[in-house]
Phi, psi and omega in degrees: 000325181298326179295317179295322179294318177294323177296321178296321176294322177294321177296320178300316179298317178296323177295324177294317178295320178296326178300315180295316181294318183293318180292323175296318178299314178303314182299317180289335180277326191261350179292145181279325180238168180300319181296315179295320178301316180292320180296313179289317184293328179259320185292315183299313177296326178295318179296315180297316179297320180295313179297316180296319180295322182281321188246332192250337186287163178300331179257035184300144178291319179245115180278125179268152171298159186306315182296320179292322178295319178296321176295321177295317177299315178300318180295309183295309183285330175291317177300321180296315179297317178295321179296319177297317178298315182294333178276003177087015180254068185299313180297317178296323178298316178296312181299313180298313181300317179295318178298319179296316181297313180298314180299316181295320177298316178295322178296322178293313182297319183270003178054049181268000000 
């Protein structure tokens, strides 16, 4: 069982990395000018990484109560799913969203 739990934590890390990549992809796709594309493509993932690092990561500087942490997860992973959809990657949005739900349920069940 410990192997599955560690694998689930690795999947969570990959989902976090995918969130940054997906939001960056969205930014580069949706900007009207080259400057806006760069600002959205680089800026949005930096903002998400910063917020996640300060409030959401296991080594967060500021520990949130469980309900606030769940809302932050919903926001970060939800924005990622919406960004994939908005960038025209409907199948990836569905796959990502389903993976996040399964991963989150397992993290809750295993108290990770």
